[in-house]
C-alpha positions in Angstrom: -33.4 6.3 -24.3 -30.3 5.1 -22.3 -30.4 5.3 -18.6 -28.9 8.4 -16.9 -27.4 8.2 -13.5 -30.5 9.9 -12.1 -32.8 7.4 -13.7 -30.5 4.5 -12.6 -30.8 5.9 -9.0 -34.5 6.0 -9.2 -34.7 2.5 -10.7 -32.4 1.1 -8.1 -34.5 2.5 -5.3 -37.7 1.1 -6.9 -36.1 -2.4 -7.2 -34.9 -2.2 -3.6 -38.3 -1.3 -2.4 -40.0 -4.0 -4.5 -37.5 -6.6 -3.3 -38.2 -5.6 0.3 -41.9 -6.2 -0.1 -42.1 -9.1 -2.6 -38.6 -10.4 -3.4 -39.9 -13.5 -5.3 -41.5 -11.1 -7.9 -38.2 -9.3 -8.7 -36.0 -10.6 -11.5 -32.4 -10.4 -10.3 -31.1 -9.5 -13.8 -32.0 -5.8 -13.5 -30.4 -5.1 -10.1 -27.4 -7.1 -11.2 -27.0 -4.7 -14.2 -27.0 -1.8 -11.9 -23.9 -3.0 -10.0 -21.8 -1.4 -12.8 -23.0 2.1 -11.9 -20.3 4.5 -10.7 -22.7 5.9 -8.1 -22.3 4.3 -4.7 -25.9 4.9 -3.8 -27.1 3.0 -6.9 -24.8 0.1 -6.2 -25.9 0.0 -2.6 -29.6 -0.2 -3.5 -28.9 -2.8 -6.1 -26.9 -4.9 -3.6 -29.7 -4.7 -1.1 -32.3 -5.8 -3.7 -30.1 -8.8 -4.6 -29.7 -9.6 -0.9 -33.5 -9.7 -0.5 -33.9 -11.8 -3.6 -31.2 -14.2 -2.5 -32.7 -14.8 0.8 -36.1 -15.5 -0.7 -35.1 -17.5 -3.7 -31.3 -18.2 -3.5 -30.9 -20.4 -6.5 -32.0 -17.5 -8.8 -29.0 -15.4 -7.7 -26.1 -17.9 -8.0 -24.8 -16.1 -11.1 -24.7 -12.8 -9.1 -22.4 -14.1 -6.4 -19.0 -13.6 -8.0 -19.9 -10.0 -9.0 -21.2 -9.2 -5.6 -18.2 -10.6 -3.8 -15.9 -8.7 -6.2 -17.4 -5.5 -4.7 -16.2 -6.3 -1.2 -13.8 -3.6 -0.1 -15.3 -1.0 -2.5 -18.6 -0.3 -0.6 -19.7 0.8 2.7 -20.1 -1.5 5.7 -23.9 -2.0 5.3 -23.5 -3.0 1.7 -20.8 -5.4 2.6 -23.1 -7.0 5.1 -25.8 -7.4 2.4 -23.2 -8.9 0.0 -22.2 -11.5 2.7 -25.8 -12.2 3.6 -26.6 -12.9 0.0 -23.6 -15.2 -0.3 -24.6 -17.1 2.8 -28.2 -17.5 1.5 -26.9 -18.9 -1.8 -24.2 -21.1 -0.1 -27.0 -22.7 2.1 -28.4 -24.3 -1.1 -25.5 -24.2 -3.5 -22.1 -23.9 -1.8 -20.4 -24.6 -5.1 -21.5 -21.2 -6.4 -19.7 -19.5 -3.5 -16.6 -21.7 -3.0 -14.5 -20.3 -5.9 -14.9 -16.8 -4.5 -14.2 -17.6 -0.8 -10.9 -15.8 -0.2 -12.3 -12.2 -0.1 -14.9 -13.5 2.4 -12.2 -15.1 4.5 -10.3 -11.8 4.5 -13.3 -10.2 6.2 -12.9 -12.4 9.2 -10.9 -10.2 11.6 -11.7 -8.7 14.9 -11.6 -5.2 13.6 -14.6 -6.0 11.3 -18.0 -5.0 12.6 -20.0 -7.6 14.4 -22.5 -7.7 11.6 -19.8 -8.3 9.0 -18.3 -11.1 11.2 -21.7 -12.7 11.7 -22.3 -12.8 7.9 -18.8 -13.8 6.8 -18.6 -16.6 9.3 -22.0 -17.8 8.3 -20.8 -18.1 4.7 -17.8 -20.1 5.8 -20.0 -22.5 7.8 -22.2 -23.1 4.8 -19.4 -23.6 2.3 -17.4 -25.9 4.7 -20.4 -28.2 4.8 -19.6 -29.4 1.2 -16.2 -27.9 0.4 -14.1 -27.9 3.6 -10.9 -27.9 1.6 -11.4 -24.3 0.4 -12.0 -23.0 3.9 -8.8 -24.5 5.5 -7.0 -21.2 5.0 -9.6 -19.5 7.2 -8.7 -21.6 10.3 -6.3 -19.1 11.8 -8.8 -16.3 11.4 -11.6 -18.5 12.7 -9.5 -19.2 15.8 -9.2 -15.5 16.5 -12.9 -14.9 15.8 -13.7 -17.5 18.4 -12.7 -14.9 21.0 -15.3 -12.5 19.7 -18.0 -11.7 22.4 -21.0 -12.1 20.1 -22.4 -15.7 20.5 -23.7 -15.7 16.9 -20.2 -15.2 15.6 -18.9 -18.0 17.9 -21.7 -20.4 16.7 -20.8 -19.8 13.1 -17.1 -20.2 13.8 -17.6 -23.5 15.6 -20.0 -24.8 12.9 -17.2 -24.1 10.3 -14.5 -25.6 12.4 -16.6 -28.7 13.1 -17.1 -29.3 9.3 -13.4 -28.8 8.6 -12.5 -31.1 11.4 -14.6 -33.8 9.9 -12.3 -34.1 6.9 -9.2 -32.4 8.1 -8.9 -32.9 11.9 -5.2 -32.2 11.8 -6.0 -28.6 10.9 -8.2 -28.1 13.9 -6.3 -30.2 16.4 -4.1 -27.2 17.6 -7.2 -25.4 18.7 -8.2 -27.8 21.5 -7.5 -25.2 24.2 -9.7 -22.6 22.5 -12.4 -25.2 22.1 -12.2 -26.2 25.7 -12.6 -22.5 26.7 -15.8 -22.4 24.6 -17.3 -25.0 26.9 -17.3 -22.3 29.6 -19.6 -20.0 27.6 -23.1 -19.1 28.8 -24.7 -19.6 25.4 -25.9 -23.2 25.2 -25.6 -23.3 21.4 -22.0 -22.3 21.6 -21.3 -25.1 24.1 -23.2 -27.6 22.0 -21.2 -26.6 18.9 -17.9 -26.8 20.8 -18.7 -30.3 22.1 -19.5 -31.4 18.5 -16.2 -30.0 17.2 -14.2 -31.6 20.0 -16.0 -34.9 19.2 -14.7 -34.7 15.6 -11.1 -34.5 17.0 -11.5 -37.1 19.7 -12.9 -39.6 17.2 -9.5 -39.4 15.5 -6.9 -38.7 18.2 -6.4 -39.7 21.8 -6.4 -36.3 23.3 -8.1 -34.1 25.8 -7.0 -33.1 29.3 -8.5 -34.4 32.6 -10.1 -31.0 32.8 -11.9 -31.6 29.6 -13.3 -34.9 30.7 -14.4 -33.4 34.0 -16.2 -30.6 32.1 -17.8 -33.0 29.8 -19.1 -35.1 32.7 -20.5 -32.0 34.2 -22.1 -30.9 30.9 -23.8 -34.2 30.7 -26.2 -32.9 33.3 -26.8 -29.5 31.6 -30.3 -28.1 31.4 -30.2 -27.9 27.6 -31.0 -31.0 25.7 -28.6 -30.4 22.9 -25.7 -29.9 25.4 -26.5 -33.1 27.2 -26.8 -35.0 24.0 -23.5 -33.7 22.6 -21.8 -34.3 25.9 -22.9 -38.0 25.7 -21.5 -38.1 22.2 -18.2 -36.7 23.3 -18.0 -39.2 26.2 -18.5 -41.9 23.5 -15.6 -40.4 21.5 -13.4 -40.7 24.6 -14.2 -44.4 24.7 -12.5 -44.9 21.3 -9.2 -44.8 23.0 -7.7 -47.4 25.3 -6.7 -45.0 28.0 -10.2 -43.7 28.5 -11.6 -43.9 32.0 -14.4 -46.4 31.2 -15.7 -46.9 34.8 -16.1 -43.1 35.4 -17.7 -42.5 32.1 -20.0 -45.5 32.3 -21.6 -44.3 35.6 -22.6 -41.0 33.9 -23.9 -42.9 30.8 -26.0 -45.2 32.9 -27.6 -42.2 34.7 -28.4 -40.7 31.3 -30.5 -43.7 30.3 -33.2 -42.2 32.4 -33.1 -38.8 30.6 -36.4 -37.5 29.4 -35.1 -36.9 25.9 -34.6 -39.8 23.5 -31.6 -38.2 21.8 -29.7 -38.1 25.0 -30.6 -41.7 25.9 -29.7 -42.8 22.3 -26.2 -41.1 22.5 -25.7 -42.6 26.0 -26.5 -46.1 24.8 -24.3 -45.7 21.7 -21.4 -44.9 24.0 -22.2 -47.9 26.3 -22.0 -50.0 23.2 -18.4 -48.8 22.7 -17.6 -49.9 26.3 -19.2 -53.2 25.5 -16.7 -53.7 22.7 -13.7 -52.6 24.7 -14.5 -53.7 28.2 -17.4 -56.2 28.1 -17.1 -57.2 31.8 -18.1 -53.6 32.8 -21.3 -53.8 30.7 -22.1 -57.3 32.0 -22.2 -55.9 35.5 -25.0 -53.6 34.4 -26.8 -55.9 32.1 -30.1 -55.5 33.9 -30.1 -51.7 33.4 -29.4 -52.2 29.7 -32.0 -54.9 29.3 -34.6 -52.5 30.8 -33.9 -50.1 27.9 -35.3 -52.7 25.5 -38.7 -51.3 26.5 -37.7 -47.8 25.6 -40.3 -45.9 23.4 -37.6 -44.9 21.0 -36.4 -47.6 18.6 -32.9 -46.1 18.4 -32.4 -46.7 22.1 -33.7 -50.3 21.8 -31.5 -51.0 18.8 -28.4 -49.8 20.5 -29.2 -51.7 23.7 -29.4 -54.9 21.6 -25.9 -54.0 20.2 -24.5 -53.4 23.7 -25.8 -56.8 25.0 -24.5 -58.6 21.9 -21.1 -56.9 21.9 -20.6 -57.7 25.6 -21.9 -61.3 25.0 -24.4 -61.1 27.9 -25.6 -64.7 27.9 -28.4 -64.0 30.3 -30.1 -61.8 27.7 -30.9 -64.6 25.3 -34.5 -64.9 26.3 -35.4 -61.2 26.0 -33.3 -60.8 22.8 -35.2 -63.7 21.3 -38.5 -62.1 22.1 -37.3 -58.7 20.7 -36.1 -60.4 17.5 -39.6 -61.8 16.9 -41.9 -59.2 18.3 -40.4 -55.7 18.2 -42.4 -53.4 15.9 -39.2 -51.9 14.4 -37.4 -53.8 11.7 -33.9 -52.4 12.6 -34.4 -53.4 16.2 -35.4 -56.9 15.2 -32.4 -57.3 13.0 -30.0 -56.0 15.7 -31.6 -58.4 18.2 -31.0 -61.3 15.8 -27.4 -60.1 15.4 -27.0 -60.0 19.2 -28.5 -63.5 19.6 -25.7 -64.9 17.4 -23.2 -63.6 19.9 -24.7 -64.6 23.2 -25.3 -68.2 22.4 
């Protein structure tokens, strides 16, 4: 007997409830077939079932994504959120499945959209931009506006998308420097961390940034949050790519960071010191003792980068300790880098 609308409604509710309780046990084919129902309540329950399945086993719902996204603009707000959340779940494992249908999602990124819609839509953009930044370029003006939204989750998603776009298309994000600088003044540490990462993408390509930005970055290098301190070190390193960077000012903060309790911060600081060693070796030679002391760091990444800094600056007084490290360090990468440095200090 063919389904009536009443039986479809009952079945959609059953599938929704089953998907809420045990989404991995629900075949997405049946709720997908119910998307054609003329009854909004049936479509709404089918959409929620597919969202639950997508979040539990996203690869099983890739074929549903174009049909779900096609329903944007035809459903209520909650169903739109579920569609976008399903798309974000699928994009996290298979962005190619979502990329061709990205424009209706981009069109949902506007300040008059609800916070939940913006959270979900920007999450999709961030996931797709990881692999396919080219299809998200048209979203940049909307993302720039959404960066002013008060919700920190929206801001984090926006910045994650902008950072990925900037990695391949920095010229598209370069006009947003002022907005990114303002994001550094937020209270949310993850927003600050993401803004620093995005600015780093730009500074790695262009000599840019105001004195105010440098001052803010130097200040954030002492932030309580590890991720903020680490990304501030990374941004200081990006400053050092350009000849006009204030190496002496930056070096002082980097040297202080070598005593940070977190290895990631010390690693990023030593990486930046290596850039100074290439540009201005005399500055590093002045602080060779401090850098040599890091050859005893518990983290091999710090030791490897310390070897690089000593070699790049041609610190001749480090021959003895580099020779010992090249023979005895337990990490192969550190030993190889010490051997590389030895060739430059002889």
